N, C-alpha and C positions, 0 to 999 in steps of 0.2 A: 763769721768768717766765711767768705765766698769759696766756691769750689775752685775757681782760678787761683785764689791765693794759697789754698791748700796745695794745689799742684805746683805752684811756684816754689813753696817751701820744700816739697819732696824733691823737686828737680835740684834745688840748691844743695840739698843734702847729698844726693848721689853724685852731683858734679864735684863737690868737695872731696868725695871718696875716690872718684875715678879721674878727676882732673880734666874731664871733657863733657860738655853737655850732650853730645851725640851718644856717648856710652851710657849716660844717665838716662836718657830717653829709652834706649834699648833695655836696660835693667827694669825700668818701671814697666815696660811692655811686657816683659817676661813675668814679672810679679803679677800683673793683672791677669795674664793668661794662666798662671798657676792657681790664682784664686778661683778663676772660672773653670778649672780643669774637670771638677765633678760634673758641671753642667754640660761640658763637651762630651764626656763619657756617656751621659744620657742622650745626647744629640746623636752620637754614633749609634747607639743602641736602637733608637727610634728609627734612624735612617735604615738600618739592616732590617728591622721589623717591617718597614714600609715596603722595602724591596721584596721581602718574602711574600707580602700581600698583593704584589703587582698583578699576578695572574687572576686572582679573585676579584680585584678591582676592575680588570678589563672584562671579565665575565658579567659583572654588574653593569658596566657601561653598554655592553651589547644587549643584555637582557631588558633593561629599562631605558632603552634609547627612545627618545621622545617623551619620557616621563621624568623629568628632572626632580620633581618633589619625592617621588618614590625612590629614585636612585639615591638622593641625599639621605633619605631615611635608612635605606638598606646599607649605605656606606657607613653611616654613624653606628649602626648595629655591628657591622663588621669590625670596626675600630674598637668598640666597646668590648665585644666578645674576645678579641685578641689583645686587649689592654694596650692599645696603641693610641697615642695622642700626637697627631701630626704637628701641633703647635708647640709642644714642649721642646722641640729641638731648635726653636727659632731664637730663644734668649741669648745663646752664646754668640750668635750672628749680630744681634742688635745692640748689645752692651757696648762693644767697641765703638759704635758710632757716636754716642754722646761723649765719650772720652776723647775721640778725635776732635770734636768741637772745643772741648776744654783745651787741648794741645794747641789748637789753632789760635784760640784767643790769647793764650799764655805767650806763644811764640811770635804772635803778631805785634806784641808789645816790645818794640825795638829797644826801649830803655832797660827792660828786664834782661834781654839777650845780651846787650852791650855791657851790662854790668859785670858780666863774667870775664870780659876782655876778649880779644880777637883769637888768642891761642886756644881758648876753651870753647869757643863757639864755631870754630872750623872743624869739619868732620869728613874724613876721607877726601873726596873731591870737592866738597861743599866749603865755600869760603865763609858763609854765615848761615846758621840755621834759622834765621828769621826771614831770609830771602828765598823766593821760590826757585826751584830747579826746573827749568822748562822742558827737559828732555829725559834724562836718565831715570829719575824717580817716577815720573809718570809711566814710563814703559815698564819699570819694575812693579809699580803698583797695579797696572793692568794685568800683567803676566801672573803675578803671585795671587791676585784676587780670582783670576779665571781658574787657576789650578785648585785653589781652595774651594770654590763654588762647585767645580766639576767633581770633587770628592764627595760632596754631600748631596748631589743631585740624584733623585731617585727614579726619574723617568725622563723620556725624551721631550715631554712637554716643557720641561725646565731648560731646555737647551738654548733657547733664545735669550733667557734671562741670564745664563752663564756667559753670554757673549756681550750683551748690552750693558749690564752693570759694571763689569770691569772697564769697559771702554768710557763709560760715563765717568767713573771714579778716576780713571787715568787722566781724563780732561780736566777734572776739578783739581787733581794734584798739581797741574801746571801753574796754578795761581796761589796755592796755599803755602805758607812757610815750610821750607824744606825739612825742618824738625818735625812738623806734623806729618809730613809724608814719610819720613823715617819710621815714625811710630806705626803708621798704617802698613807699610811694607813689612816691618818686623812682626806686626801682628798676623799678617797673612802667612808668613814663613813659619812662625811658631804654630799656627793653626794647622798648617800642612804636616808638620812634624808630629804634633799631638795626634791628629787624626790616623796617621800611618801607625803610630805606636799603639794607640787604643785598638785598631783593627787587628793588629798582631796578637795583642793581649786577648781579645775576644775570641779570635780564631784558636789560639792555644788553649783557652779554658773550654771551648766547645769540643776540642779534640780530646781533652782530658776527660770530659763527661762522657763522651762516646766510647 
């Protein structure tokens, strides 16, 4: 059984419960984010640890300017001594991308979408979740992705990435099935809320310890 057929079965199940494919997509999105929640907690912890190390990293940059190999070695030692793994926070950001591709393939199948009937495949202003939405969803995709990436940026060097990536994804969203775009926007919104709540919990626990 292929991944796309599994996703089709999941969407059929939740569409039968909610009566609408759009709400089924949002429910599946929330479930995926709930499963990934422990990874996102770790991502936020690593991000806060990276922020705390920023002054020391800048000191190393100044001290070993023109000595890239020595700088990389000292940086690795700094991460090791403080038990920080910069790559460990990347997984929650990467996993939604292959899921987006699966949604793209499932919702690109017009026969699958049409099998639900027009009433179940229209959602909010969208007349069909298999057809692209050229304006509203691309803007929402870019804005929510920018906000989500801004939350996890640890230094100014990532500023250009937080601008370029949302614009790029917003452009791609113009041509993808609107149902896949709904998934992507919902993913960003849930990520923003999760990040906010996790930060509050960490702040409260830090206060409690102090």
